[in-house]
Steps between C-alpha positions, in 0.01 A plus 500: 500500500569708810266496800381835632303611807237773484463674835119515475510137617609612850334838499363523855758347734834558332736777399741549212791426732348171617389400149854557373656284768248217466501498119878482509485221757263287292685545174286734294687658210297822479258724689226743394507790744173656610506878506335522844754261652783693334378827651476342846850354463646839411358650821751293698769415245697676231494417133863400537387228742285357224785526250731317740248222554466426128874536444574240766224246450370265233153661495460779242227759438287450189210745513315762699131427550314721421394834363123458500207657314727680256231598246220760500653701785454869565799727459595517869490125565678429172782733604529305827508176300791628295681608816460145633632367170811717523554385859482133398725561201761663722484219754500242222810650343683478832398143594497370140125433484393543139121450495199690634149353488230744386129424540203650308203673663158362595139615451593752233182498288674534164489296178770246420628733228529789748662271755758388246577856394540622858707201608734527201542873568575451869739208446694703243520797735614290797740305279666827398589553865604140570714485187732768636589259782511186282192370686221284356126532556307174540130558428270274704141436395265408786241229447206681660198603291535863611869536411551707187747240366404153616619240247837398363396571142383855584820575691724348234329707230574814702864407563543418131355840406743673737782311325786595729784281619447607862125425511378143539234297673443319829352154452322402822340154493218610731407799286542297181257237628246723673368675186558211258800642315573296188790256503514537119603863549778402741625249243545787251676731747860617478670357811720808521189711568416296811701688761358329811325166558285465814413147600203421725179299504133561576182363647230370263278805447313618187657734247517850641437395862858440614673754722849506648382333821413192290864439406667173599849354494593376152370148449229531767225642277325468164714715269641302208860580588615213281387667178635840607843362591511276192415798281768716661754228435386467138529872426840520667431680827714372788606810696324489836193391695385713793266364767237768568207441734266744673316243709411626853526146636867485399565849637422362847780244473844569634701650211758221512231235446351687202838566339615140548178347362491750215846394390420129527167524314637723224822309443325161499267616224754695293751213499255288302542736204821701543851475633526670839837632623660271756630657821 
């Protein structure tokens, strides 16, 4: 299994350029590129600079993170969303980054049936665009009570209904744990529909109370990572594990410290269950 770095982990003190150099230094295989950091990078660098970096280094791009609140938009904001999608598809084609994370909306006030219908419709529409570029959409449920899609089983049902080769799911351990997603449903999942695996941990709060600031390094919290990783191994998923934390405490660290510890914590845990590429 390859080890990936999600740039949310160093969101406040780092840049795409610095994250690239440090992730390459500490032996990550992959990186998830944040859209805000990408835009800042392109203010000072060309896209060719990014192409040259990936062509000449071990580190490779895996996903863009993220197009957010994709459902229940008005016409104007939805048009802007599709413009952003085209931009990421064009960049992805050039740097060979094949996945884009898409996130559902919050506080929508609709029934689960209406949410499913809208989400299936939007994912199909966005997938039509992405398909022209040979790009995948990775749909990420968010384990907050007010998110329109907040459990693995709800998200997987939607992705199954979409039934397209370029639409899959993001499995984030934090979101899986925070709203009590069912491990039995993960055991039945097609591993090929899991496009991205986010690894993280959490403080010991009640169901529905966890927020991103409660994330911890993998192995430092209460999430049953053992059963998640064991289940992934059993169903045949072994593509990648991406460390993704939004903890303000870690944002205050020097980026090199966070990237180094993230690699050590993630690799130590993953190696108990999967083969990790040797550098």
